[in-house]
PAZAPA-4460 file (N, C-alpha, C; in steps of 0.05 Angstrom, whole numbers, plus 32768, in hexadecimal, padded with zeros to 4 digits):
% residues 320
    n_x    n_y    n_z   ca_x   ca_y   ca_z    c_x    c_y    c_z   seq   type   mol
   8BAC   8613   87DF   8BB9   8615   87FA   8BA9   8604   880B     1      M     A
   8BB9   85F4   8818   8BB9   85DF   882C   8BB1   85ED   8844     2      Q     A
   8B98   85DC   8851   8B95   85E3   886B   8B96   85D1   887F     3      Y     A
   8BA3   85D7   8898   8B9F   85C1   88A7   8B98   85C5   88C2     4      N     A
   8B8B   85B1   88D5   8B81   85BB   88ED   8B9F   85C5   88FD     5      R     A
   8B92   85D7   8911   8BAB   85DE   891F   8BA4   85C7   893F     6      L     A
   8BBB   85BE   893B   8BB8   85A1   8952   8BA1   8595   8951     7      G     A
   8B98   8590   8967   8B79   8586   8968   8B65   8593   8968     8      R     A
   8B68   85AF   8965   8B4F   85BE   8966   8B44   85BB   8952     9      S     A
   8B2C   85C3   8949   8B21   85C7   8929   8B21   85E1   891B    10      G     A
   8B33   85ED   891E   8B3B   8608   8917   8B54   8602   8900    11      L     A
   8B49   8603   88E4   8B5D   8603   88D2   8B65   8619   88C7    12      K     A
   8B82   8616   88C8   8B95   862C   88BB   8BA1   8620   88A4    13      V     A
   8BA4   8633   8894   8BB7   8633   8879   8BD5   8629   8881    14      S     A
   8BDE   861A   886C   8BFA   860C   8873   8C0C   8624   8873    15      E     A
   8C08   8637   8862   8C17   864C   8860   8C04   8666   886E    16      L     A
   8C17   8676   887C   8C0A   8691   8888   8C1C   86A6   8889    17      S     A
   8C12   86BC   888A   8C24   86D1   8888   8C27   86E4   88A5    18      L     A
   8C3C   86EB   88AD   8C41   86F1   88C8   8C4C   8711   88C3    19      G     A
   8C54   8721   88DC   8C5E   873C   88D9   8C71   8744   88E5    20      S     A
   8C81   872F   88F3   8C9A   8736   88FC   8CA9   8743   88ED    21      W     A
   8CBE   8753   88F4   8CD3   8767   88E4   8CC8   877A   88D2    22      V     A
   8CB4   8769   88C0   8CA5   877D   88AA   8C95   878F   88B3    23      T     A
   8C7F   8791   88BF   8C68   87A0   88C6   8C76   87B6   88E1    24      F     A
   8C74   87D2   88D1   8C7B   87E2   88E3   8C99   87E7   88DF    25      G     A
   8CA4   87DF   88D4   8CC0   87E5   88CC   8CC7   87E4   88AE    26      T     A
   8CBF   87CC   88A5   8CBF   87D1   8882   8CA9   87D5   886E    27      Q     A
   8C91   87D1   8883   8C71   87D1   8876   8C60   87E2   8886    28      V     A
   8C54   87F4   8874   8C3F   8803   8882   8C26   87FC   8884    29      D     A
   8C13   8805   8887   8BF2   87F6   8883   8BF0   87F5   8867    30      A     A
   8BF5   8805   8855   8BEB   8802   8834   8BFA   87E8   882D    31      G     A
   8C19   87E3   882B   8C23   87D3   8826   8C19   87B8   8834    32      L     A
   8C17   87B6   8852   8C10   87A0   885D   8BF3   8796   884C    33      A     A
   8BDD   87A8   884C   8BC3   87A2   883F   8BC9   8795   8821    34      A     A
   8BD8   879B   8814   8BE5   8790   87FC   8BEB   8773   8803    35      E     A
   8BFE   8775   880F   8C0D   8755   8814   8BFE   8743   8822    36      S     A
   8BE9   874E   8832   8BD6   873A   883D   8BC0   8739   882D    37      M     A
   8BB4   8744   8819   8B9C   8740   8802   8BAD   8727   87F5    38      A     A
   8BC8   8728   87E7   8BD3   8716   87D9   8BD8   86FD   87E7    39      V     A
   8BE2   86FB   87FE   8BDF   86E2   880D   8BBF   86D6   880C    40      A     A
   8BAC   86E7   8816   8B92   86DB   8819   8B89   86D1   8805    41      F     A
   8B93   86DE   87E9   8B86   86D4   87D3   8B90   86B9   87C9    42      E     A
   8BA7   86B3   87D3   8BBB   869E   87D3   8BB0   868A   87E4    43      A     A
   8B9D   868A   87FA   8B8F   867D   8806   8B9D   8681   8823    44      G     A
   8BA8   8690   882C   8BB5   8695   8843   8B94   869C   8856    45      V     A
   8B91   8690   886A   8B82   869B   8884   8B8E   86A2   889B    46      N     A
   8BAB   86A1   889E   8BB8   86A6   88B9   8BC6   86BB   88B5    47      F     A
   8BC1   86D3   88C8   8BD1   86DF   88CD   8BDE   86EC   88ED    48      F     A
   8BFE   86E4   88E9   8C02   86E2   8904   8C15   86FB   890A    49      D     A
   8C12   8700   8927   8C17   871E   8930   8C25   8720   8951    50      N     A
   8C2A   8736   895A   8C34   8732   8979   8C33   874B   8985    51      A     A
   8C2A   874E   8997   8C2C   876C   89A9   8C47   877B   89A1    52      E     A
   8C5D   8766   89AA   8C76   8776   89A8   8C80   877A   898F    53      A     A
   8C73   8776   8979   8C82   8778   895A   8C7E   8799   8959    54      Y     A
   8C91   87A6   8955   8C96   87C4   894C   8C8B   87CD   8969    55      A     A
   8C8B   87C8   8985   8C7C   87D2   8991   8C5B   87D4   8995    56      G     A
   8C50   87C8   8985   8C33   87C5   897F   8C2D   87CF   896B    57      G     A
   8C3F   87E0   895B   8C36   87EC   8943   8C2D   87D9   8930    58      E     A
   8C37   87C2   892D   8C2F   87AC   8921   8C13   87A1   8921    59      S     A
   8C09   87A6   8936   8BE8   8798   8937   8BD9   87AC   8931    60      E     A
   8BEC   87C9   8930   8BD5   87DD   8927   8BCF   87DC   890C    61      K     A
   8BEB   87D9   88FF   8BEE   87D7   88E0   8BD6   87BD   88D4    62      I     A
   8BDD   87A9   88DB   8BCF   878E   88D6   8BAC   879A   88DB    63      M     A
   8BAD   87AA   88F2   8B8B   87AE   88F7   8B81   87C8   88DF    64      G     A
   8B93   87D6   88DA   8B8C   87E9   88CB   8B84   87D8   88AC    65      E     A
   8B9C   87CB   88A3   8BA0   87B9   888D   8B85   87A0   8890    66      A     A
   8B76   8799   88A1   8B5F   878A   88A8   8B46   8799   889A    67      F     A
   8B47   87B3   88AD   8B32   87C9   88A3   8B2F   87CF   8882    68      R     A
   8B4A   87D8   8879   8B49   87D7   885A   8B3D   87C9   884C    69      R     A
   8B45   87AF   8856   8B3B   879B   883D   8B21   878A   8843    70      L     A
   8B11   8793   8859   8AFB   8791   885F   8AF0   8774   8859    71      E     A
   8B03   875E   8867   8AFB   8741   8867   8AE9   873C   887D    72      W     A
   8AD4   872D   887A   8AC7   871F   888F   8ADE   871A   88A4    73      D     A
   8AD2   8721   88B7   8AE0   8710   88D4   8AE3   86F2   88D5    74      R     A
   8ACD   86E9   88CB   8AD6   86C8   88CC   8AE8   86BC   88B9    75      E     A
   8AEB   86C9   88A4   8AFE   86BF   888D   8B1C   86BD   8895    76      S     A
   8B27   86CE   88A6   8B48   86D2   88AC   8B4A   86C8   88C8    77      F     A
   8B62   86C2   88D7   8B6D   86B7   88F1   8B81   86CB   88F4    78      I     A
   8B81   86D9   8909   8B96   86E9   8914   8BA2   86E9   892B    79      V     A
   8BB6   86E4   8936   8BC2   86E3   894E   8BD8   86F3   8958    80      S     A
   8BD5   86F8   8977   8BE6   8708   8981   8BF1   86F5   899A    81      S     A
   8C10   8704   89A1   8C20   86F5   89B8   8C21   8703   89CF    82      K     A
   8C2B   8701   89E0   8C2E   8710   89FC   8C3E   8708   8A0A    83      F     A
   8C55   8717   8A18   8C66   8712   8A28   8C77   8727   8A27    84      F     A
   8C83   872F   8A17   8C9A   8744   8A1B   8C8F   8761   8A20    85      W     A
   8C7D   8769   8A1E   8C6B   8783   8A25   8C75   8799   8A15    86      G     A
   8C69   87AA   8A15   8C6B   87C9   8A04   8C67   87E2   8A15    87      I     A
   8C60   87DC   8A31   8C5E   87F0   8A43   8C73   87EF   8A60    88      K     A
   8C82   8808   8A66   8C8F   87FF   8A78   8C86   87FC   8A92    89      P     A
   8C97   87EB   8AA7   8C83   87E4   8ABC   8C91   87C8   8ACA    90      G     A
   8C8C   87C4   8AE2   8C95   87A8   8AEA   8C87   878E   8AE4    91      V     A
   8C6E   8796   8AE2   8C5A   8782   8AD4   8C4F   8784   8ABA    92      N     A
   8C60   8796   8AAF   8C55   8796   8A93   8C68   878B   8A7E    93      N     A
   8C7E   877B   8A87   8C93   8778   8A73   8C9F   875D   8A83    94      K     A
   8CA4   874C   8A6B   8CB6   8731   8A72   8CA3   8721   8A80    95      N     A
   8C8E   8723   8A84   8C74   8710   8A97   8C5F   8702   8A8D    96      T     A
   8C52   86F0   8A98   8C3A   86E5   8A91   8C2A   86E4   8AA4    97      L     A
   8C2B   86FD   8ABA   8C19   86FE   8ACD   8BFB   8703   8AC7    98      N     A
   8BE5   86FD   8AD0   8BD0   8707   8ACE   8BC7   8724   8AC8    99      R     A
   8BD4   8736   8AD7   8BCD   8755   8AD6   8BD9   8754   8ABA   100      K     A
   8BF2   8758   8AB1   8BF9   8759   8A92   8BE8   8749   8A7F   101      Y     A
   8BE0   8731   8A7E   8BD6   8720   8A69   8BB8   8733   8A63   102      L     A
   8BA7   8735   8A75   8B92   8746   8A79   8B9A   8756   8A69   103      I     A
   8BA4   876C   8A72   8BA2   8783   8A66   8BAB   8787   8A48   104      S     A
   8BC1   8775   8A42   8BCE   8775   8A27   8BBE   8766   8A14   105      A     A
   8BAC   875A   8A1E   8B97   874D   8A07   8B87   8768   89FD   106      V     A
   8B7C   876C   8A11   8B6C   8788   8A0A   8B74   879F   89F8   107      D     A
   8B92   87A2   8A05   8B9F   87B1   89FD   8BA0   87AB   89D6   108      A     A
   8BAD   8799   89D5   8BAD   8784   89B6   8B91   8786   89A9   109      S     A
   8B83   8786   89BA   8B60   8788   89A7   8B62   87A6   899C   110      L     A
   8B6A   87B4   89AE   8B5D   87D7   89A6   8B77   87D4   898F   111      D     A
   8B94   87D3   898F   8B9D   87D9   8977   8B96   87C8   895F   112      R     A
   8B93   87B5   895C   8B8B   87A7   8946   8B67   87B4   893E   113      F     A
   8B5E   87BB   8950   8B40   87C5   8950   8B2C   87AC   894B   114      G     A
   8B29   8795   8959   8B24   877C   8956   8B13   8774   896D   115      L     A
   8AFF   8769   896A   8AE8   875D   8982   8AF7   8746   8992   116      D     A
   8B08   8736   8981   8B12   871F   898C   8B33   8712   897A   117      Y     A
   8B41   870A   8983   8B5B   86FD   897C   8B55   86DB   8978   118      L     A
   8B5D   86D3   8959   8B5A   86B2   8959   8B68   86A3   896E   119      D     A
   8B83   86AB   896F   8B9A   869F   897A   8BA7   86B3   8990   120      L     A
   8BAE   86A9   899F   8BC7   86BB   89B4   8BD9   86A9   89C3   121      I     A
   8BEC   86AE   89C5   8C02   869F   89CB   8C11   86B1   89E1   122      F     A
   8C1E   86A1   89F9   8C34   86AC   8A0A   8C4A   86A4   89FC   123      C     A
   8C51   86BB   89F8   8C6B   86C2   89E4   8C8A   86B5   89EC   124      H     A
   8C8C   86B0   8A08   8CA0   86A0   8A17   8C8F   8696   8A33   125      R     A
   8C9F   8685   8A3E   8C97   867E   8A55   8CA5   8692   8A66   126      A     A
   8C94   8691   8A80   8C9E   86A3   8A92   8CA3   8698   8AB3   127      D     A
   8CB8   8690   8AB9   8CC5   8685   8AC8   8CB9   8693   8AED   128      P     A
   8CB7   86A1   8AED   8CAD   86B5   8AFE   8C96   86B1   8B0C   129      E     A
   8C7F   86B1   8AF4   8C5F   86AF   8AF8   8C5D   8691   8AFD   130      T     A
   8C49   8688   8B0E   8C4B   866A   8B0C   8C31   8660   8AF8   131      P     A
   8C39   864F   8AE6   8C33   8644   8AD4   8C10   8643   8AD8   132      I     A
   8C08   863D   8AEA   8BEC   863F   8AF2   8BDF   8659   8AED   133      E     A
   8BEB   866C   8AF9   8BDE   8685   8AF4   8BDF   868F   8AD7   134      E     A
   8BF2   868A   8AC7   8BEE   868C   8AA8   8BD5   8676   8AA2   135      T     A
   8BD7   8661   8AA3   8BC2   864E   8A94   8BA3   865B   8A9A   136      V     A
   8B9C   865D   8ABA   8B87   8662   8ABD   8B7E   8689   8AAF   137      F     A
   8B93   8697   8AAD   8B8F   86AB   8A9E   8B8B   86AA   8A83   138      T     A
   8B9B   8697   8A6F   8B94   8693   8A59   8B79   8683   8A58   139      M     A
   8B72   8671   8A61   8B58   866B   8A63   8B48   8680   8A67   140      H     A
   8B41   868F   8A7B   8B32   86A6   8A7D   8B2C   86BB   8A63   141      E     A
   8B41   86BF   8A52   8B42   86CE   8A41   8B2C   86C2   8A2A   142      I     A
   8B34   86A7   8A2B   8B2C   8696   8A14   8B07   8696   8A1B   143      V     A
   8B06   868F   8A32   8AF0   868A   8A3B   8ADD   86A3   8A30   144      A     A
   8AEC   86BB   8A3B   8AD9   86D9   8A37   8AD4   86E0   8A22   145      S     A
   8AE0   86CF   8A04   8AE0   86D0   89E8   8AF6   86E8   89DE   146      H     A
   8B07   86F1   89EA   8B17   86FB   89E0   8B2B   86F4   89CE   147      K     A
   8B28   86DD   89D6   8B40   86CA   89C3   8B2B   86AC   89BF   148      A     A
   8B39   869F   89AD   8B2B   8686   89A7   8B3B   8671   89B1   149      L     A
   8B53   866E   89AC   8B66   8656   89B3   8B7E   866C   89BC   150      Y     A
   8B92   865E   89D4   8BAA   866A   89DC   8BBE   8654   89DA   151      W     A
   8BD6   8658   89D7   8BE6   8648   89D5   8C00   8651   89E5   152      G     A
   8C1A   8648   89DE   8C35   8657   89E2   8C48   865E   89C9   153      T     A
   8C5E   8665   89CF   8C72   8668   89BD   8C90   866B   89CA   154      S     A
   8CA0   8655   89BA   8CBE   864E   89C0   8CC1   8644   89E8   155      E     A
   8CA5   8639   89EE   8CA5   862B   8A0A   8CB7   8613   8A02   156      W     A
   8CC0   8606   8A1D   8CCB   85ED   8A17   8CB2   85D8   8A1F   157      S     A
   8CB8   85BC   8A16   8CA0   85A6   8A0F   8C9D   85A1   8A2F   158      A     A
   8CA8   85A5   8A44   8CA2   85AC   8A68   8C93   85B9   8A6D   159      D     A
   8C94   85D1   8A62   8C84   85E6   8A68   8C67   85E0   8A5D   160      E     A
   8C6B   85DC   8A42   8C4A   85D7   8A38   8C3F   85C4   8A3E   161      I     A
   8C53   85B0   8A49   8C42   8591   8A55   8C34   859C   8A73   162      R     A
   8C45   85B5   8A87   8C3C   85B4   8A9E   8C1B   85C7   8A90   163      A     A
   8C24   85DC   8A87   8C03   85EB   8A80   8BEF   85DB   8A76   164      A     A
   8BF6   85CC   8A69   8BDF   85B3   8A5C   8BD2   85A4   8A71   165      Y     A
   8BE6   859F   8A83   8BDB   8586   8A9F   8BC7   859D   8AAD   166      E     A
   8BD8   85B5   8AAE   8BC6   85C6   8AC8   8BAD   85CA   8AB9   167      I     A
   8BA4   85D2   8AA2   8B91   85D1   8A90   8B7A   85C0   8A94   168      A     A
   8B89   85A3   8A8C   8B78   8591   8A8C   8B6C   858A   8AAD   169      E     A
   8B7E   858F   8ABD   8B75   8586   8ADA   8B60   8593   8AE3   170      R     A
   8B63   85AF   8ADB   8B49   85C1   8AE4   8B38   85C9   8ACF   171      H     A
   8B32   85B9   8AB3   8B1F   85B8   8AA3   8B26   85D5   8A9B   172      H     A
   8B3B   85DE   8A8D   8B3D   85FE   8A86   8B42   85FD   8A66   173      L     A
   8B3C   860D   8A55   8B4A   860C   8A3A   8B68   860B   8A3B   174      H     A
   8B6C   85F3   8A2D   8B8B   85EC   8A29   8B97   85F5   8A10   175      K     A
   8BB4   85FE   8A16   8BC9   8603   8A00   8BC2   85F2   89EB   176      P     A
   8BBA   8602   89D4   8BB5   85EF   89B9   8BCF   85F1   89A8   177      V     A
   8BDA   8602   89AA   8BF3   8606   8993   8C09   8613   899C   178      M     A
   8C22   8613   898C   8C40   861E   899D   8C49   862B   897A   179      E     A
   8C56   863A   8987   8C63   864A   896C   8C80   8649   8972   180      Q     A
   8C91   8636   8967   8CAE   8637   8964   8CB9   8638   894E   181      P     A
   8CD4   8641   8950   8CE3   863E   8937   8CE7   8629   8928   182      Q     A
   8CE6   8628   8911   8CE9   860F   88FF   8CF3   8616   88E5   183      Y     A
   8D08   8608   88E1   8D15   8609   88C0   8D31   85F9   88C0   184      N     A
   8D38   85F7   88B0   8D4E   85DE   889E   8D63   85E1   88BC   185      M     A
   8D6C   85F8   88C6   8D82   85FA   88D5   8D76   85F9   88F8   186      F     A
   8D56   85FC   88FC   8D54   85FA   8916   8D39   85E9   8916   187      W     A
   8D44   85D3   8921   8D2F   85B7   891D   8D2A   85AC   8936   188      R     A
   8D3A   85B0   894A   8D3D   8595   8963   8D27   859A   896D   189      D     A
   8D18   85B4   8977   8CFF   85B6   8984   8CE7   85A5   897C   190      K     A
   8CE4   85AE   8965   8CCE   85A5   8956   8CCF   8586   8955   191      V     A
   8CE5   8579   894C   8CEA   8565   893F   8CEB   854E   8955   192      E     A
   8CF5   8556   896A   8CFF   8544   8985   8CF1   8551   899C   193      N     A
   8CF7   856F   89A8   8CF1   856B   89BF   8CD1   8568   89C4   194      E     A
   8CC6   856E   89B1   8CA9   8574   89B2   8C96   855E   89AA   195      Y     A
   8CA2   8548   899E   8C9A   8533   8997   8C83   8529   89A3   196      K     A
   8C81   851F   89B8   8C6D   8512   89D3   8C57   8524   89D3   197      R     A
   8C56   853E   89CF   8C41   8550   89D3   8C33   8550   89B7   198      L     A
   8C3A   8547   89A0   8C29   854B   8991   8C1C   8529   898D   199      Y     A
   8C24   8515   8999   8C17   84FF   89A6   8C02   84FF   89B5   200      E     A
   8C0D   850F   89CB   8BFA   8511   89E6   8BE6   8521   89EA   201      D     A
   8BEA   853A   89DB   8BE0   8552   89DC   8BD1   855D   89BE   202      Y     A
   8BDA   8550   89AC   8BCD   855A   8990   8BE3   8579   898B   203      G     A
   8BF2   8580   8999   8BF9   8595   898F   8BFF   85A4   8977   204      L     A
   8BF9   85BC   8973   8BFD   85C4   8959   8C13   85D9   8956   205      G     A
   8C1D   85DC   8938   8C34   85F1   8937   8C2A   8609   8927   206      L     A
   8C33   861D   8931   8C34   8631   8918   8C4F   863A   8917   207      T     A
   8C5F   8634   8909   8C7D   8636   8908   8C80   864A   88FA   208      V     A
   8C9F   865B   8907   8CA7   8679   88FF   8CC1   8672   88F1   209      W     A
   8CCA   8686   88E3   8CE2   8685   88D2   8CED   8671   88CB   210      S     A
   8CE1   8666   88B5   8CE4   8650   88A5   8CFF   8657   8890   211      P     A
   8D01   8674   888B   8D26   8677   8881   8D3B   867A   8893   212      L     A
   8D34   867C   88A8   8D4B   8682   88C1   8D4E   8695   88BE   213      A     A
   8D3B   86AC   88C2   8D44   86C4   88BA   8D50   86D0   88A8   214      S     A
   8D4C   86C0   888F   8D5A   86CD   8874   8D69   86BC   886F   215      G     A
   8D75   86AB   8881   8D93   8696   8875   8D85   868E   8861   216      L     A
   8D75   867E   8863   8D6D   8669   8850   8D5D   866F   8837   217      L     A
   8D67   868B   8831   8D59   869D   8814   8D75   8699   8802   218      S     A
   8D8C   869B   8811   8DA2   8697   8801   8DA9   86B6   87FB   219      G     A
   8D9F   86C7   8805   8DA6   86E1   8804   8DC0   86EA   880F   220      K     A
   8DC6   86DB   8827   8DE7   86E9   883D   8DFA   86D4   8835   221      Y     A
   8DF7   86C5   8822   8E08   86AF   8813   8E25   86BD   8814   222      V     A
   8E1D   86DB   8809   8E37   86EE   8800   8E38   8704   8815   223      D     A
   8E2C   8700   882B   8E33   8717   883A   8E13   8722   883D   224      G     A
   8E12   873B   8853   8DF9   8749   8853   8DED   875D   8844   225      I     A
   8DE0   875C   8834   8DDB   8771   8825   8DC5   8780   8827   226      P     A
   8DCC   8799   8820   8DBB   87B1   8829   8DA0   87AB   8828   227      D     A
   8D8D   87BB   8842   8D71   87B2   8846   8D66   8798   884C   228      G     A
   8D7B   878A   8850   8D71   876E   885B   8D72   8770   8878   229      S     A
   8D60   875D   8883   8D58   8758   88A0   8D74   8761   88B0   230      R     A
   8D89   8757   88A8   8D9E   8754   88BA   8DAD   8770   88BB   231      A     A
   8DA5   8780   88A9   8DAF   87A5   88AA   8D9F   87AF   88B5   232      S     A
   8D87   87AA   88C2   8D74   87B9   88CE   8D76   87B6   88EB   233      L     A
   8D7B   87D9   88F0   8D82   87D7   8910   8D73   87CC   8924   234      P     A
   8D84   87C4   8934   8D73   87AA   894D   8D76   878F   8947   235      G     A
   8D83   8788   892E   8D86   876C   8928   8DA4   8769   8925   236      Y     A
   8DB3   8775   892C   8DD1   876E   892C   8DD7   874A   8937   237      E     A
   8DC7   8747   8947   8DC8   8729   8957   8DC3   8716   8942   238      W     A
   8DB8   871D   8929   8DB0   8708   8917   8DCD   8700   8904   239      L     A
   8DD6   871C   8903   8DF6   8718   88F0   8E00   86FD   88EA   240      R     A
   8E0F   86F9   8900   8E23   86E1   8905   8E15   86CA   88FB   241      A     A
   8DF3   86C5   8903   8DEF   86AA   88FB   8DEA   86AF   88D7   242      S     A
   8DE5   86C4   88CC   8DDE   86C6   88B5   8DF1   86C4   88A3   243      L     A
   8E09   86C8   88AE   8E22   86CC   88A0   8E37   86AF   88A7   244      T     A
   8E2D   869F   88AF   8E33   868A   88B9   8E48   8672   88A4   245      D     A
   8E5E   8677   88A0   8E62   866B   8888   8E5C   8649   887F   246      P     A
   8E5B   863A   8899   8E54   861D   8899   8E38   861D   888A   247      E     A
   8E27   8628   889B   8E0A   862D   8890   8E05   8638   8871   248      K     A
   8E13   8651   886B   8E15   8654   884E   8E1B   8644   8838   249      N     A
   8E2C   8633   8845   8E3F   861D   882E   8E23   8605   8832   250      K     A
   8E13   8605   883F   8DFD   85F4   883E   8DE4   85FE   8829   251      K     A
   8DE3   861A   882F   8DD2   8624   881F   8DD4   8623   8804   252      V     A
   8DEF   8622   87FB   8DF8   8620   87DE   8DF1   8609   87D6   253      K     A
   8DF4   85EF   87E4   8DE6   85D1   87DD   8DCA   85D1   87D9   254      E     A
   8DBF   85DD   87ED   8D9F   85E2   87EA   8D99   85F1   87D5   255      L     A
   8DA2   85FD   87CA   8DA1   8614   87B6   8D99   8600   87A0   256      Q     A
   8DA9   85E8   879D   8DAC   85D5   8786   8D91   85C9   8786   257      K     A
   8D81   85C1   879A   8D6B   85B5   87A4   8D58   85C7   879B   258      V     A
   8D5A   85D8   879E   8D3C   85ED   8792   8D43   85F4   8778   259      A     A
   8D56   85F6   8773   8D59   85EC   8751   8D4D   85DC   873F   260      E     A
   8D53   85C0   874C   8D47   85A6   873F   8D28   85A4   8745   261      S     A
   8D1C   85B9   8755   8CFD   85BB   8755   8CF2   85D1   874D   262      L     A
   8D09   85DD   873C   8CFA   85FC   872D   8CF5   8607   8746   263      D     A
   8CFD   8616   875D   8CFA   8622   8772   8D0C   8630   877C   264      A     A
   8D01   8647   878B   8D1A   8659   8794   8D1C   864B   87AF   265      S     A
   8D38   8653   87B8   8D41   864A   87D1   8D2E   8648   87E9   266      L     A
   8D1F   866A   87EC   8D0D   8670   87FD   8CF5   8659   87FE   267      S     A
   8CE6   8656   87E4   8CD7   8643   87E3   8CD6   862B   87E9   268      Q     A
   8CED   861F   87E7   8CF2   85FE   87EF   8CF8   85FE   8809   269      L     A
   8D03   861D   8818   8D09   8615   8831   8CEB   8618   8846   270      A     A
   8CD7   862B   8838   8CBE   8627   8843   8CAF   8611   8841   271      I     A
   8CAE   8606   8825   8CA5   85E9   8824   8CAE   85D9   8832   272      A     A
   8CC8   85D5   883D   8CD4   85BE   884A   8CC9   85C0   8866   273      W     A
   8CC0   85D2   8871   8CB5   85D8   8887   8C94   85CC   8887   274      C     A
   8C89   85CD   8870   8C6C   85C4   8872   8C6F   85A9   8870   275      T     A
   8C7E   859C   8869   8C83   8581   8868   8C7F   8570   8886   276      K     A
   8C87   857C   8896   8C7F   8576   88B6   8C67   8573   88BE   277      N     A
   8C60   855A   88C0   8C3B   8554   88C4   8C36   8561   88DA   278      P     A
   8C48   856B   88EA   8C41   8578   8906   8C3F   8595   8905   279      N     A
   8C48   85A0   88F0   8C44   85BA   88EA   8C28   85C2   88E4   280      V     A
   8C1E   85CF   88EC   8C00   85E0   88E4   8BFE   85F3   88CE   281      S     A
   8C13   8604   88D2   8C18   8621   88BB   8C36   8626   88C3   282      T     A
   8C40   862A   88AB   8C5A   863C   88AA   8C56   865E   88AA   283      V     A
   8C60   866B   88B6   8C5E   868C   88B4   8C74   868F   88A8   284      I     A
   8C69   869E   8894   8C7E   86B1   887D   8C7A   86CF   8883   285      T     A
   8C93   86D4   887C   8C95   86F0   887D   8C9C   8701   8866   286      G     A
   8C90   871B   885F   8C96   8722   8847   8C95   873F   8842   287      A     A
   8CA9   8757   883E   8CA6   8773   8835   8C9D   877A   881F   288      S     A
   8C8E   876B   880E   8C7D   8774   87F7   8C6A   875F   87EA   289      S     A
   8C5B   8769   87DC   8C47   8756   87D4   8C4E   873F   87C5   290      S     A
   8C66   874B   87B3   8C78   8734   87A2   8C81   871E   87AB   291      L     A
   8C8C   8725   87C9   8C9A   870F   87D2   8C83   8703   87E2   292      Q     A
   8C69   870A   87EA   8C57   86F7   87F4   8C4F   86E7   87D7   293      V     A
   8C51   86EF   87C2   8C4A   86DB   87AB   8C62   86C6   87A7   294      V     A
   8C79   86D1   87AC   8C8A   86BB   87A8   8C8D   86AD   87C2   295      E     A
   8C84   86AE   87D6   8C83   869D   87F1   8C71   868B   87EA   296      N     A
   8C57   8692   87DB   8C3E   867F   87DE   8C45   866C   87CD   297      M     A
   8C56   866F   87B8   8C5B   8656   87AA   8C6A   863F   87B5   298      K     A
   8C75   8644   87CB   8C83   862D   87DB   8C67   8615   87DD   299      A     A
   8C4D   861D   87E1   8C36   8606   87E8   8C3A   85F8   87C8   300      A     A
   8C3D   8600   87B6   8C44   85ED   8799   8C56   85DD   87A1   301      D     A
   8C6D   85E7   87A9   8C8E   85DF   87A5   8C89   85C9   87B7   302      V     A
   8C75   85C6   87C9   8C71   85B6   87E4   8C6A   8595   87D5   303      A     A
   8C57   859C   87C2   8C49   8587   87B9   8C5B   8571   87A6   304      T     A
   8C75   8582   879B   8C8A   8578   8790   8CA3   8567   87A0   305      R     A
   8CA6   8577   87B6   8CBE   8572   87C6   8CBA   8557   87D5   306      L     A
   8CC4   853D   87CC   8CC2   851E   87CF   8CCF   851A   87E5   307      D     A
   8CCE   84FD   87EB   8CE2   84F8   87FC   8CFF   84F1   87F0   308      S     A
   8D08   84F0   87D9   8D19   84F2   87D3   8D2C   850B   87D3   309      A     A
   8D16   8525   87D1   8D27   8541   87D6   8D2F   8545   87F5   310      H     A
   8D15   8539   8807   8D17   8541   8821   8D31   852C   882A   311      M     A
   8D39   8516   8823   8D53   850A   882A   8D68   8515   8821   312      E     A
   8D6A   851B   8808   8D80   8535   8801   8D85   854A   880A   313      Q     A
   8D6E   8555   8816   8D73   856F   8826   8D7D   8564   8842   314      I     A
   8D74   8558   884F   8D82   8544   886A   8D9F   853E   8864   315      D     A
   8DA8   8534   8851   8DC6   8530   8851   8DD0   854A   8849   316      Q     A
   8DC7   855D   883B   8DD4   8572   883F   8DDB   8584   8859   317      I     A
   8DC1   8582   8865   8DC1   858E   8886   8DD1   8583   8892   318      L     A
   8DD5   8567   8894   8DE6   8552   88A8   8E05   8557   889D   319      S     A
   8E06   855E   8888   8E24   8558   8885   8E38   856F   888E   320      S     A
***
């Protein structure tokens, strides 16, 4: 496993990481979570991603219980959470980054995890109704209080990230270190174009999610929606149109040939492709079983064989 610095920080994260979105609390209980996390850890993964809103807080509880079962040294792993959506009713508890919400949300997250601090915390979306100054000052105070070590954003625009960074710099506050955007073969513009100056100007690190485009790049939707897949789950109906898109699935079939030439699965190719972007610190993978974790981790080896000729071939398929 390769380890990359998270942006310009001194923190090193494994190039592949394990996230809990969709799986923990819906498909995976504490026992299966601990089993999957142990397999990932043995493969060299040191970063485990989570969020307050995942399964209404249940995902954090499950991961926290898994940490206790595994009995790892706290210094050996990195764990994150994200805040914005909220899980309690109330005008100041949902879809906000105001000071009142953030302070209570971090404390509640720590309680669910059963941890003294989080390594990374993210503003899960931007909040147009709260002044960015208020959010930046609050995130700084959370880091200064050692309830978290680094803070960043998720799915913010480049302008919003730049504004937050400049406020922090002007007032000598802890700056946003990382961004967590979607990034995969079908979703590239934000990472490859919009954020381009932020890497140069601020050394922004990326913890990217959905390398398989919610499963589209696994090839499982080429012939429709199989039972038990993510698109078949209640609450994920919004994904179905994208996952069954004929043009995208035509490209998936062509990408399968590239994967076969590398003696890899399509999923492994898609994950490996994301790691080739030098601005990506870590690629967050998901899994509903330990066997799936094993298969995903093989993407690190596939990445070493994925050369410029393969990358050019992939670009030609995607642009056709």
